[in-house]
N, C-alpha and C positions, 0 to 999 in steps of 0.2 A: 539701776543707778542712773545718774545723769549722763547722758544721752546725746551729746552734742553732735548734730548732723553736719559735719564739716566736709570739705572737699575730699577728704580721705576716709574711707571706711575703716573705723578704728577696730583693731583687734588687740586685746590685752596680751602682753607678752609674758606676764608672770614674774615672780620674784626671782632675782638674779644675784649671783655671787661668784667670785672666782675661786677656783679650787685651792689656790695656795693658802687660803684662810680657812681650811677645813678645821672646824672646832669640835673637838671630841669631848672636852670637859667644859664646864661652865666658868672656868677661870678667866680672868681678864688678861688680855695679851696685847702686846704692842704690835701695830701693823707695820711690819718691816719687809715683807716680801719673801724672797726665797728662803731666808733663814727660818721663817715661820713654818714653811712647808717641811723643812728638814726636822724641826722640832716635833712636828705633829706626825711625821711619817712613822716614827717608832710606835706611837700609840695606835695608829691605824693597823699596823702589822699584827698587833695583839688581838684585834677583833676576830671573832670566828665568822668567816664569810658563809653565812647560812641563809637559805631562802626564807624570807619572813612570811611568805604566803602559806596558807594551809590549803591542801588539795589543789596545788598549782597546775596539775595536768587534767583536772576536771573528771578524774576517773571515779571518784566516790560520789554516789547518789543513793544514800541509804533508803530514802523514801521512794525512790524510783519515780519522782514526780517531774523530772526534767530540769530541776533546779539543783545543780551540783552543791554538795555540802560546802558550807562556808561562803557561798556566793549569792546569798539572798534568801528571802523567805517567800515573797509573793511571786506568782507566776509572771514570766516575761517572755512568753513565746519561745522558750528554750528547750533544748534536750541535749543530753550527752550522747555522743556517738563514738563507737570504737571503729577505727579505720581498719578495714579488712586486710589491707596490704601490709601496713606497718604494725598493726596491733596497738597503736597509740590512741588515746582518747582525745576528743576535742569537744568544745561547746559550740552548738549550732543555734543561732537566733534568726528567726524569720518573721518579717512583717509583710503581710499581703497588702495592707493599707498603711499610709503614714501614721506613725505612732512611736512611742518611746518604749523600748524593751531593753532594760539595762540590768546587768548583773554587777554586784559590787562586793568588795571585801575590805573591812577595816583592819588596820594594823597598828599596834601600839608602838610608836617610835618617838623618842625624846630628842627634839631638835637641839638640845644642849649637848647631847652626846654624839649624835650623827648628823652631819650637815650635808653630805652628798649621798644620793640614793640612785642606784641603777635599776631601771625597769626594762625588762626584755621579754619577748615572747614571739609567737607566730600568729599571723592573721591572713585570712583570704576572704574575698568578697564576691558576690554575684548580684548584679543588677541593683546595687544600692543607689537609690535616687534621692538626691538632696531635697529637703523640705523647703518651706517658704523662706526660711532664714539661712544665712551662710553657715551657721554652726549646726544645722540640723542634718547630720551625717552619721555614718558609722564612726566610732572612735574608741580610743583608749585614753582615759583621762585619769590624772593623779591630783587629788585634792588634799589640802593640809588643814588641820583643825587644831585649835588650842585646847587647853584643859577644860574649857567651858563649852566645847563642841562648836565654837564659832569659827567659821571659815576664815583662813588667813590668805590674803592675796587674791589671785585671780583663778582661772580655770585651765591650768596647764595641761597639755596633752602630749602623749607619746606620738600620736598621729591622728589624722582625720581622713576618712576613707569613703570614696564613692566609686561607682562603676563596678567593673569585674576584674579580678586578678587572682592568680594562683597563690599558694602558700608563699609567704615571704617573712623573713625574720625582721623584727623591728626592735629598736633599742634606743633608750634615751636616759641621760643622767640628769637628775634634778637637784637643785639646791633645796635643802630642808630648812625652812625658816626656824629660827631659834626658839620661837614660841610654840612650835609644833609638839603635840602629844599624840595625835592620831593622824595616820595617812590613810586615805581611802582610794582604792583602785576601782575605777568604773570602766566597764566594757559593754559594748552593745550598739544599739541603734537609737539615735536621738531624733524623735519625731520625723522619721523618714521610713521609706519602704525598701525591701530587698532582703538579702540573706548575707549573714556574716558569720565567720567561724574563728574561734580562738583556741590556741593550744600552747601548753608548756610555758607558763609564765614564771618569771623569776624576779624577785625584788630583793636586792642585797645592798649593803653599804658599798660605796664606791671609794676607792683610794684617791688621794690627791693627784691631779693631773699636772705633769711638769709644765713649767712656763719658761720661755726664753726671756731672760731679764732685759734684753735689749728690744724686745717687741712691745711697743706701747699699746697695741691692740689686745684687749682682754678676750681670750677665747676666740682668737681669729681662726682657729681650726674647727670650731663648732662641735667640739667633743661634748660640750654641755652648753645649754642656753644660759649664758652668764655674761653680764656686761653689756648686753644688747637690749634694745626695745624694737618693736615692730609695729607698723601700721599699714593696712592695705587689704589686698585680697585675702579671703579666708583659706585659699588653697596654698598653704605654705607650711614650712616646718623644718625641723632638723631630721634629715634622712640618714638611715643606716644601711650600708656602711658609707663612709665618706670617700672622696677621691684619695685622700690619705687618712688613715685612721678610722675612727668609728662614726664620724659625723660630718655632714655638710649642710649648707643652707639651700633650701629649694623654694622657689617662688613661681607661681603660675597665675597669670592674668588671663581670664577668658574674654575680657573686654578692656578697653583703655582705662587705666586707673594708675594712681601712684601707689606702689607697693615697695616699701623699703624697710630694711633693718638699719638701725643707726646706733652710734656710740659716740659719747663725748669724751675727749681725751685732753688732759692737761698738757699744754705746750707753752713754755715760757720763752718769748722771743728774745729776752735778754740773755738767755743761755743757749738757745737752739737757733741755728742759722738755716738749716735745711732738714726736710724730712723726705724719706723715700718709702713709697708704698708698693707692695707687690701682692699678687693674689693669683689663684687659679680659678678659672671660670669656664662655663660651658653654656651655650644658648641653643634653643630650638624654636623655630618658627616665630621669632620675634618680628612683629610687624610695627614699623615705626609709626608713631602718632602723627598728628597734624603738623607739629613743629619738628625741625631737623634734630633737635636735641632729645626728643622723646623716644628713648631706646633703653635697652638694658645698659646699666652703667654702674661704675664705682666712681664716686667723687667726694670731695671734701669741701668744707667751708672753714675759713679762718675767722675767728671772732675775738673781740676784745673783752675787757672786763665787764662792759655794759651789755654784752651780748650782741653788739653790732657787727655785722659781717664786714670783713676787710677784703675788698676786691670782689671777684665773682665766684664762680663755682668750678674750681680747678678739677679737671677730669683725669682720673687714672686710666680709665678705658670706657668706651661706649661702643655699642654695636647693635645691628639688627641682622636678621637672617638666621643662619645656622653655623655653628662650629663646635668641634669636640673640645675636650679639655685643653686649655693652653694657659701659659703663664703670662700675666700682664704686669707691667710695673711702670712707675713714673716718679720723678723727683720734683720737689717744689721748694722754692725759697719761702721762708716763713716771714710774713709781713711784720713790720715793726708794730708793737702794741698787742700782738697776739697773746692771748692767755689760754685759749683752747682751740681744738680742732674738732669739728663734727664730721664723722665719717659716715657716708651713706652707701648702701649696697642694695641694689634691687632694680625695679622696673619703673621708669619714669613715664607715666601716662601712655603706655603702649601695651600690647598684648603678646603672649607667648610664654615660654618657660625658660628659666635660668637657674643655674647651679653655681654655688660659690664655695670655696674652701681655702684654707691656709692663707689667711690675710695677715700681712705683716706690715707694721710701720716702724721703721728705724729712724732715729733722730741723730743729728750730727751737730757738734759745736762749731764755734767760729774757726777753729783750727782743723776741722774735719774729724775730730774725735767722736767715737760712738758714745751716746748718752744712755745711761741706765734708766729705764722707765720707772715712774713712781707708782706706788701702790695706793690702796684705798685709804680713806680718812674716817676718823671718828671724832665727834665733838667731845671736847674736854668737859666732862660732867662731874669732875671730882668734887666740887663744892655744891652741887645741886642737891635737892632734897626729894624724897619719895612722896608722891602725891597719894594721900589717903582719901579716896572719894567720900564726900558727904553731900547730901542734898540740902538745899536751902530750907531752913525752918520757917514756917508761917510766922509773920510778925517780926522777923529778925531784920537787921539793918540791910541785908541783901535782898530781902523779899520786895520785889517791885510790883506784885499783883495789886496792892492798894491803889496804884496809879490807874488801873483799868476801870472802865465804867461798866459794871456788871448789872444785869445781863446785857450782852451785845444786842443792839437793836432797840434799846430803851428810848433812844432819841429820835427814832423814826428812820426812814430810808435815807441812804446817802444820795445827795443830789449834786449836780454840777452848777456852779454859780461863780461868776467873776474869776475865771481861771482855776478855781479850786473846788474841792469837795466840801459840802456842808451837810449836816444832818437836817432833817425836816424841822427841828426846833430852832434852827438858825445858828447852831454852834458849828464852828469850823471842825471838820473831820480830818485828822492827820493820823497816819498809821505807820508804826514801826513793827515789822513782823518777820516771818520766816516762811519756809516751804516745808510741807510734809508730803512725801510722795511714795508711790508704789506700795510695796508690802506693808509699810508702816501705817497705811491707812486702814488696814484690816486686822488690827490687833484685837486681842480678847478685851472684854469690857474693863477688866481690872487694869491691864496694861494701858489701854486708851485713857483711862482716868489719870493714871500716873503721868503719862506723857502730857496730857492737857494741863495738869498741875504744874509740871516743870516749865512748860511754855509760858504760863501765866506768871509764875514767880520770877521769871527772867525778864518780864516786862513787855513781852510781845503782845500787841493788841490786834494782830491780824495774822491769819495763816492761809497760805495758798494751798488749796487741795489739788495736788498735781499728780499726773500720771495715773489717774483712776483707770484709764483705758489701756495702759501700756501692755503691749504684747509680751514684753520680756518679764513682766511681773506676774508671779504666781503666789497669791491670788491676784486677780484684777476684778473689775466690776462685772465682767461678762460670765454668763453661764456656759461652762465648758461642754455641756451635753449637746449644745446646738452647734451646727457647722456654719455659724455666722456670728456677727457681733451686733446683733439686734435684740438680744435678750439679756437682761440683767440677772445676775445671781442674787436671789433673795437673801441668802445668808451673808454674802459679802456686802451687799448694799446696806443691810441692817448694821453691820459693823461700822460702815462709814457714817451712817445716820447717828449712831450712838456717839462716835468720836466728835462729830460736828456739834452735837448737842452739849457735850461736855465742854467744848471750847466756848460755845456761846454763853453758857451759864457763868463762866468765869470772866466774861467781858471781852472775849477774843472774837473778832469779826472774821469773815470768810471771803477769800478771793476764790471763785469757782472757775476752773478751767473746763473747756469743752473738748476740742480735738487736740490731743497731745501726741500719743505714740501708738495709736490704734493700729493693729495689724489685721487687715481685712481677710476674710475667709471665703471659701468657694460659695457658700450660701448667701453671701452679700451681693453676688452677681455683679462684681466689679471686674472690668477688663484687666487682665494681668494682675489679679489681686496678690499673687505670690511674688511679683516683681516690684510692685509699688513700695516705696519706702514707708516704714511705719510712720504714722502721722500724716500720710498722704502728702509728703513734701512736694511742693510745686503743683502736682496734679490735682490735689484737693481744692485748689483755688479756681479751677475752671471746669472740671469734669462734672457733668450734670448728675450722674449717679452718685458720686462721692458727696456732692453738696446735699442731695436728698437724704443720704444717710446721716450726714452731720445734723440736719434739721430734725430728723427722727430722734437721734440720740439726745439732742438738746431738749426736745419736747418731753421725752420719757424721763429725763433727769429732773428738769425744772418743774414739771407738773407732779412729780412724785411727792407724796406726803411723808415727811419725816415723822415717824410714830413717837419720837421722844420730844419733839417740839410742837407736834400737831399742826405743822405748817407745811404747805408746799414751798419748795425752795424759791420759786419766783415771787412768793408772797411773804418771804421772810426778810425783814429789814436788816437782819444780821449778815445777809449776803451783801457785802459792801460793794463788790464789783465782780464782773464776769469777763473772761477772755475767750474769744472765738476760737483761735487756733494758735498753737505754740510755735514760735520760731519758724515761720514760714514766709517766704517772699519770692515772687517771680523774678526779682532782680538778682537773685542768687543762683539762677538756673545755670549760668555758665560754669559754676563750681560744682554742679551735680551732673556729670556726664553719664551717669548710670540710669538716667530717666528711661523707663521702659519705652519701647518703640511705639506702642499704642498711645501712650501719653504724649510723646513727641509729635506723633501724627495729628493728634487732636489740637495741640498747641499750634502747629504749623497751619492747620486748616483755619483756625481762628485768625491767625496772622494774615493769611491770604485774603480772607473776608474783610479784614480791617483795611488792607492795602487797596482793595477794589473800591471800598466805600470812599476812601480819601482820593485816590488817583483815577478812578473810573476805568482807564485802559492801560494796557502795557506801554503804549507809546508815551502817554502822559507820565507814567512812572519813570520811563527811561530818560526822558528829558529832564525831569526834576532831579533824579538821582545821578548827578555828575559831580566830579570833584572841582576844585577851584580853577582848574585849567580847562574845564569843559569835557574832560574824559568821562565816559559812562562808568558807573559803578557795577552795573549788572553784568554778570558773566553770560557767555553764550547759551548755557544750559538753563538759565533762569528766565522763566516765562510766567507772567502774571496770569494769563488765561489757562495755564496748565497747573497753576498752584505750586510752582517750584522756586519761588523767590525766597532766598534764605534770610533768616533773621540776623541781626548784628551780634557781635560777640558779647557786648556789654559786660566786660570783665572788670573785676575789682582792680583798683590801682596797684595793689600789692602783687597781683598775678599778671598784670597786663604788660605786654612787650612795650619797650620804650618807643618803638616806631609806630604804635597804634595811632590811627587818625579818627577824628570825630566827624565822620561824614554823615550824610542824611540817613543812610541805612542804620547807623548807630542811634541817631536821634529819634527816628521813627520807631525803632524797636523799644527804646525806653518809654516813649509815649504810649505805645501799644501795651506794654506791661502795666503801666500806671492805670490806664483805663480799664484793663481787664481785672486788675487787683481791686481797684476801687468799686467796680461792679459787684465783685464777690462780697466785699465787706458790706456794701449797701444792701444786698439781697439778704445776707444773714442777719444784719441789724434789723431790717424791716420785719423779718420773720420772728425774731426774738421779741420784738415789741408787740407783734400781732398776737402772740400767745400769752401776753400779760406780764412780761418781765419788766420790772421797774428799776432794777439796779443799773448803775453805769456800765457801759460795755466798751471794751477795747477790741481792736482787730487782732494784731499779732505783735510780736516783741523780739524781733531778730537781734542778734548780737552784732551784725554788720549794719552800721548806721549809714543808710543811703537816703539822701534827701527826698528823692522821688517816692521811695517806699514810705517814708515818714509822712509825706503829703497824702498818700493813699490812706494811711491810718488816721490822718487828722479829720477824716469825715465822720469819725465815731466820737464817743463821749470823752475819751482821754487817751493820752499817749503812754504806752508801756514799752520799756526797753530792758535789755539784758547786757551785763558786762562782767568780765572776770579779770583778775590779775593773777599771774602765776598759774593759769589754767593748765592742768596736766596735758601733756602731749603724748600721742601714741597710745591712747586708752585711758583707763581709770584705775584707781587703786594704787598699788605699790610698784608695779612694773612699768613706770612711766618716766618721761623726761620732764623736768620742771626748770624754770628759769632761776629761781632762788635769788630774786632781786627785790629790794624794797622799792615800792612805788614813790616813796618820799624823794628818792633821787631823780625821779622822772616825772615831774609835775605835768608836763604837757601831754604825757601818755597815760596819766593816772585815770582811774575809773571816774571820779567826779568831773574832771576836766573834759573827758570825752562825752560823757552822758549829758552834761549840762547843755551842750550845744544842740541837743536833740529835742529840747522842749519847744513846743509850738505855742505861740501867743494865743491866749484864749482857751487853752486846754489844760486840765490838771495833768501833772506829770507823775508817773509811777515807775519805779524800778522793781519789777517783780522777781528778778534774779540778779544777784551779784555775790561775789565772794573774793577774798584774797586767799587762795586755796593752799592747802597742805599737800605735800611736805615742803620744808624749807625752814629758814630762820626767821621769816618776817610775817608769816601768815596771820599773826594776831593783831597786826596794825590796822586792819580794815574797819572794824565797827566805829571807833572813835573818829577816824578821818571821814568816813562816808557820812555818818550822821551829822557831823558838824558842817560839812560843806553842802549837804543836802538841805540843811536848815538855812544856810546862807542863800541858797537858790530858791528857798521856799517851796520845795517839792511837796507832794501830797502823800506819797507812800513809798516806803523803802523796805524791801523784803529780802533778807539774806537767805541764800540757798546753802544748806538746808538744815532740817532738824530731825534726826532719825532715831534718837536714843532716849528711851524713858529714864535711863540712868547712864552714868559714865562707863565706858568700856575699859577693859584692862589694858588694851593696847591700841594705839592709834593705827588706823588703816584706811579710813574713809577720807577722801580728798576734801569734802565739803561739809561734813557734819558738824555744825556749830556746837551741838550738844556733847561732842566727844572731847573738846579741848578746853581744859580749865582756864588757860590763859586767854582764849577767845571769849569765854563766858564772862571773865572778869571785866572785859571791855564793854560789855552790855550795860554795866552800871553807869558808864560815861555816855554811851550812845543814846540810851533812853532819855536821860536828862537833856542831852543836846538837841534831840530831834523833836520830840512831841511835848516837851515841857518848855520852860522859858530860859533854859540855859544859854542858848545861842539865838541871836535875833536875825531875821532875814535882812538881806540888803535892801536899801531904799532906792537904789538906782538899778534899773534893768536895761541892759544893752540888747536891742532887738534888731536883727538883720532881716530885711526883706529879700527873699530868694525868688527871683523871677522864673518864669517858665523857660526862658532861653537858658538860664543858668542850670536849671534842672536837667537839661538835655546835653550838658557838657559830659565829657568822659567821666565816669563814676569816680568820685573822690570820697571814699568812705571815711567816716569819723571826722569830717571837716569841722573845725572850730568856727564859732561865730566870727565873721570877718577874718577868717583864717588865723585867728589868735586864740588857741585853746587856753592859754594862760589867763585870759579874761574871766574864764569860768571860776577861777580860784580867787578872784578879786571882787567881783560883783555878780549880781544875777544876770543871766543871759537867756535869750530865746531866739527863735526864728519865726518868720511869718511868711505865709504863702499868699496872703491877700495883698493886693497892691496898696502899698502904704510907704511913706518915706522912712528911710532908715533913721533910727534915733541915736546912732553912734556919733556923738558930737565931740570932735577933737578937743573942744574947749573944756570938756570935762577932765581932760588931761589924766585919764585913768592910768595910762601906761607910765607916764613920767612920775606921777604921784605915788602910785601903789605898787609899781613893779621896779625892783632895784636894778642896778647895772647888770647887764647881760641876762636879766630875767631870773637870777638865782634867788631873789627874795621877792615873794608875792604877799602883799599885805591886803587884807580884806577891807573894803570900804567901811565896814562896821567897826574896824579897829580891834576886832576880837580874835582874829586869826592871822598867823604869819607862817608862810611855807618857805623855808630856807633849804633849797635843794643842794646848795653847795656844802653846807654843814650836814644836811640830811636830818633836819629837825623841823617839826611842826609844833607851834605853841598855840594854846588857847587861853584867852583872857576875857572872861565874862564875869558877871556878878555871881553866878552860881557854879561855874566850872572854871578852874584854871589848871594848867599843866602842860606837859610836853611829851612827845613821842618821837623816837628816832635814835640816831647815833649820839646818845647823851653822855657817854663816858667822859668824865673830867671837864665837862663844859658847864661853868656856872650859869644857872638860869635864875632870873629874877622877874617875877610877875606879881604885880600889886604889892602886897605886904609879905609875900612868901618868896624866899629864895632857897634853892637847893642845888646840890651837886650829886650826880649819880656816878657810881663806880662800876657800872655794868655796861657792856658794849652797846647793845641795842635793847632799848627798854621803853616803857611808858610809865609816867608818874603823873597822876591826876588827883585833884582835890575837888570833891563834889559835895555841895550842900545837900543834906538829907532832911532838913526841916522846912524847906521852901523859902528860907531867908537868904539874903546875900551872904556870901562867905564871910565878909567882915563882921556880920552880926550872928551868923549861924552858931548854934550851940551843939550841932551834930554834923561833923564833916567826915565823909568817907574818903580815905586815901587808897587809891588803887595803884599798886606797884607791880608791873607785869614784865616778864621777859620770856625767854624761849622755853620750849618743852619738847621732850623726846621720849621714845621708848628706851628702855635699858638696852645698851649694846647695839644701837643702830650703827650701820656702816654705810658709807656713801662712796661714789666714785671720786676720782681725784679732784674734780671741779665741783663737787657737791651738787650735781644736777640729776643724779639717779640714786635710788636706794639700792644698795647691794644686799643688805640684810635688814629686815624690818625691826629686828630686835625682839625683846620679850618684855613681859611685865616685870616690875612695875613701871608706870609712867614717872618720869623725872621732871622736876620743875627747877628752873634757874631762878633763885631768889634775887631780888633787887637789893643792892647795897647803896644806900644814899644817906646824905646828911641834909637835914631840913631845918630851916630857921624861919620862924614866924614872928614878924615885928609887931610892935604895939599890942602885945598879948599880956593878959593878966596871969597871975600866978595860979589861977584856978584851972588851968588847962590840964587835961589828962589824955594820955594816948594809950590805946590798947591794940594789941594784935587781934585780928578777927579770923575765926576759922572759916572753912569753906561752907559751913552750915549757917553762917551769918551771926554766930554767937561769939561774944568777946572771949579771948583766951587768957591773956596776961597783960599786965600794965607794962608799958615801955618807959624806961627811965628818961626823964626830961631835965633840961638845965635851963634856969631862968637867969638871964643876964641883960641888963640895960633894956628892960621892958620887952625882951624878946625871948621866945621859947625855942630851944634847940633840942633835937632828938635824932637818933640814928635808926635807919631801917637796915636790918641785917638778914642775910639768907638763913641764919640759924633760927629765925623766928618761924620759918617754914609756913609762910602764908603769902598771899597776894593782896591782902586787905588789912587796913588799920582804921581805927576810929578815933577821931579827936572830939572830945567833949569839953564843955566849959559851963 
């Protein structure tokens, strides 16, 4: 899965739910709290508490082959042993070398009947040594699968084990997702070495756990992992027993990093005046980080409805050193405007061990009265309809594949000319596409063809082949039989070749990635290969051995002949572009404190060399490096001749202390990073050209937009960037935190506003990853908005991440999969016409800012808008230039006053085709071939050209798209796309709707749009039809003709997102 390499090592927390909503039957219930628990308790008591496992004590081994009955079929270095003292059996697993040795048992469990499951057993270990990755340990794992054997959620564990310890009992209670039909218990060693023993396991239904109605914290006693998410060190979990009861939270940092469990809690400041938080905690060998606040801590953040923090980070308790269990507590006044509190428990960029239990948050009203905590929420889906998946039929009104120019490459290689991409035949090359990554690149030939068909019919004309090299992906491009990453798997490469050929024959071009998430092995002869981040983050930009391996990989891949196209990849004109390295930047090093010591030492050595070249001697450096008062910056232990001069912090603005100063150390460090990064890109670019690559090449594509980094990338053929809205926090999947905000309300922070300012004059601009991610209420807003404003900016390629499914899934679970969401798919009908057709026209005025070298050396200000005005990106085309040239921002253009309304709430494009009204939360499009609106449309009359409509759905989109190439006023075939929310059946959220408590079950439900539409100056010959998801017309919609106008209604009962107007 997508892979974000952020400052925190992300660890998925799993699917979560509070026990008071223990669902035994599949009936619909009202979420009301303690009363629900009482109602369900009677049903729980009727269950027979029986161990679901077969052969739970491992005593049966009929074949005497070392594999206990019911615990697997293939050998996994195991044997059953009878303890001579106790007479009890146990399972012994031993790996002399790192490898996977895993026993498993599947259990039929229906999530509609059982929602809490207790897993308990005994484990001991001897010399278990962690593998290259944090998750490569001994462990007990519990996985959930639906009726189609598709995994639900993440990889929850009873525990993860390393080192040596004697027998201990372990226990954990899990929420069973509603869609579950199979539970799989896995035990053993995950790609690591050592010995581990297991004995006497028990898997049983768990009764509801009592909850204090006045405690606003869900599962503050950690009896079950519910209501929380976690990110940080891999050495964490719920331990048994707790300080009180069965569970507690344990976190261990072996090095400085952020490791926290967090929970979002609804707090309404109009009703609640104060909160009081108490907890029990214990710490051991906590070593404070560089800053005084970097300790073990419990703290909160108060936030308003927009997710903006109110005030600082109020601390319940923080500490370093050692102490045994003690109770800590603190009371806080709730700031005005608060709608939620985020509670954090863990280690803030420090190392050591900490234990937490019995966390309580009480709330008090204005008169001191104790407030009852609210429970979970469910979306009201009473009038929604069941989605019946259908694939688009060839030739139907929804089939966009005729817009593609097949086969890809027919117009020659893509070239760079006049800021843009052009084919060799002189035609402008513009791409609207998606990403396919990891395991989906290695499908069977039949499934690859189905996937390619689906991609083409949705109008994508380019696919980024991403994560071919990913260490987490099984399969990947490498041959597992080698202890290195220098040999390709013939079988897997053949699958990639076939998929690419299927795309090309349909007119879909290829963006080929090189280094993405490669995990180096011992045979690669890389220093600290097991400690370097996958994808060689930072280190791969300057380490000679890693650069040599990157060149070899590029050569092996690009010179490879695809047997299905009979072309080498570097000679294939369908390879539209190539990226050297994914999401890598030296300017992000301050946010990656886990860089291996050997990598840090190499970087420091290059830094000392750079300083000596610039300053010659230590005395010269000491004189130059002084502050504004003449005081030296060098500390007494810093000597240039000894190579001990430290680099600057170069922290991003969002992490930087307010007192940070922009001294020469900082400026020189930024210049050093720029020169080193530029050197790497130049070396790789020169090599790729030397082996014969013709396609345009980009450097990297970080999501943090730092101007010096962008300048380093500007030395190549084009600029590539990444950006997300509502990106999941604390992992991927369902056990995450999400903002659940529409970017329409935040134009200055929106994806198009931020990315537009990263375009460099004279370079094509590509966004190879973007998304408005699931879950939430607004994720379908992305395609129409992004495509329209990308066209205003005249960008060259826009690729939404990602496309994973040959067909629709039964349940939503992937944060990014465009192919999963029918409401997102519907918006592609608008996006394709807007971006690479003539639906939206580019701005005629481009505002370009010259960024000087001195400005580049200021303290980093990531995501800075052109002239510090991000809203300009939504009005006209913008760019930046690093070549000395006059700024062309002429105040006489009066862009701000003419096109930006009072207080910036209304942003009108210079083309007159788009208006972004953040106050109302509505974006409207008005062009010859597309008109419509998206946002908070309920009860707001919209009039565009000769069409007016009123929508009776809270958040929706309604667009009219010409399907015969003619202006809408003349078109005889107009597609109406009416889209709103979608969810799994029975989804449950936390009280602020920023975490999923239960993912729900099939079927997927769609909210139908209700609207009244009036088309003026229309003839009586107009007919309106509902259109099925396969693109075929279903039934005619009744129309009324009055005063040369046609009126008709869109109703949820039509059970569709599409309508067709003909005349």
